[in-house]
N, C-alpha and C positions, 0 to 999 in steps of 0.2 A: 291449258292452251298451247298450241304447238308454237315451237320457237320459229321466228321469221327466218326464212332462208332464201337467198337469191340464187335461182337456178337458171343457167343458160342452157338452152336446148339448141343444138346444132343438128338439124335434121332436114332432109330435102323432100321428104314424103309429107305433104300437108295433112293427110288424114292421121298420121301417127302423131304429128306435131300438135294437132287439135285435141287429140285424145289425151295426150301427156298434159296439155294445157288445163284441161278439165280437172283431172286429178290432182295437178300441182296447185291450182287455185283452191280446190276443195281442202287441201292440207293448209291453206293460208300462206303458202309460199309466194314469193315474188318471181315471175318468170319472164325471161326475154328470149326470143327466138331468131334463128338465122338459117336461111335456107341453103347455103353453100359454105365451103370451107373458108373462102376469103372473107365473106360477110361475117362468118363465125368469129374470126380472129379480131375483126374491127369491133364487133359487139362485145368480145371479151374484154377488150381494153376499155371500151366506153362504160360497160355495165359492172365490171369488177365483181364477178359472181363468187358465190361461196361454193358452188357446185356446178359441174358441167356434164351434160348428157350429151355424148358425142357419137354420131353415126359415122361408120367407117367409110361407106360408099357415098361420097359427096362429090358434087361437080366443083370444077375449078381448082380445088385443093383437097385431097382426101383426108379422112379422119387421122391416119397415121401422122401426115405432116402437121395437122392442126394440133394433135397431142404433143408433138415435138416442140412446136412453137410454145405452147402453153407452158410446158415443163421447163423451158429456158427462163420463163418469167416467175412461175410460182409453183407451189405444191398444192394447189387447189384440187379437191377430190374429182376424179374423173370416172364416169360409168362409160364404156364404150358399147354401142348397140350396132349389131350387124345381122344380115340374113344367113351368115355362114357359121357353121359349127365346128370347123376344123380346129384341132389343137393348136395348129400353126398360129391361128389368129389370137388365141389365148396367150400364147407364149410371147408373140410380138407385142401384144398390148401390155404384158407385164414388163417386158424389156423397155418399152418406151414410158413406163410410169403410171399406167392406168390403175385404178383402184378395184375395178370390177368390170363385168362383162355380161351382157344380156343379149340373148339370141331371139331374133324375130321368127315367128310372132311371139309376143309376150304379153302377160296380163299387166296392165299398168299398175294394178295394186302391188305387184311384186316389185315393179321398179320403185315404187314409193317406199316400199319395205327395205329394199337394197340401199336406197339413199340414206335412210335412218340408220341402217346397220353400218354403212361406211362412215357416216358422220359420227357415230358412237365410237368406232374403232379409232378414228383420227382426231376426235375432240371429245374427251371424256365428259365434258360439261354439257354437250349437246343433248337436249331433251330431258334435262334433269327435272323438268316440271312436268313431263308426260307421264304421269301415273296411268295405270291401266287396271280396270276392275271387271270382274264378273261375279255372279252370285257366290258369297262365300270366300272369294279370293281376290286378293289385292296385290299388285307390285308398286312399291314406293321407290322410285329410282333415286330420289333425293337421299333416303336412308340406306339405299342398296339392300332392301329387305322385302320379303314376301309376307303377307298376313293371310293365314288360313282362318277364316272367321276373325276372332280378335287375337290369335296367337301368332307373334312374330317369328319368322323363320329366316335365318341368314343363309344365303346361297353364295357360293363362289362366283365370281363375275361371269364366267362363261355359261354356267348353268343358269344364272340369272337372265343373261342375254338370250340364250336358247328359249327359255320359258316365255320370255317377253315377246319374242317374235312370234312364237306359235300362237299365243293369245291374241296378238295384234292381227293375225290372220286366221282367227278362229273358223272352225269348220272347213278349212282348207288342207287338203293332203299334200305334204311335201316329201320328195324323196330324201334320202340320206345326203345325196350329193347337193341338193338344193339347200339343205339346212347348213351343210359345210360352207358352201358359197356365201350364204347370206350372214352367217354368224362369225365363222372363222376367217372369211375371205377367200376368194377364188384362188389365191396363190398358196393356200394351206396344203402341205405336203403329207399330212396324215391320212389315215384311211377311215372307212365308214364305222368301224368299231367305236371310234371316238363318240359319234352320236348315240350309240347304243348305250354305252357307258354313262353318259351324261343323262340320258332319259331315265335310265335305272335308278341313279341316284336322286333325280328330281322326284320321282315316284316314292322312293323310300322316305323322303322328307316331307312330302305333302300328303302322303297316304292315298288310298285308291277307293275311299268310301264316299266321295262328294256326291251329293244327290243331282246336282245341277250341271256338273262338267266332269270330263275325263280326258286324260292324256292317252290317246288310243294308238296301237300299233295297227298299221294297215299292212297285212301280210304280203310280203313280196313287192311292196312298194316304199312304205316309210312310216310316217307318223303324222298325227293331227291333233289339235286341241278341240275337243268337241264340246260345244255348249248345247245342252238341252233346253228345248223350249217347251212351254206348256201347250196343251191341246187347244 
């Protein structure tokens, strides 16, 4: 069962807000919504969320100002959402204390995955009951162990997080940058080779002879955890 999480979404586009609501509810999270910056701050103090999804371009008070005000009050995790992709926005978000950054248009499943990744970085106990399993492979987060069939395999924390993320988004291709952002955090200053090294180590420990799944390299793009289905 998913850990209950109170998520505040401050977003002025009702279509995006409705889409996020659908996916947040599906995860079993409790969600509150605000359509402008001023309303967002009022809702923040009333709702006392565990997580904030914050658009940058908001009426009345923009996302930068809202982020500053929230940071004066707490260290609640914040993902900033914007239609812009310039590095300036990323840098400014970091300086103001944001924990992650998503560019529109986005896949709401990726936002959910990023919420979980940020929560695991900021709260080691988050999701400790959220084991994940595919045929012949199981991740037990409580034991910090992977089971290949019945054999327990201990992975270092980042290898475990990377594998967990890929399995939770099975059959979806991720670039190396997306994997760095989701598992290491978007302020990570290392390079793409970090991903390649971790994938190599995971493969060595799990083996590459599983009949139902594989950790695949998508040449020129990145990686995906592929689960094979029967005919």
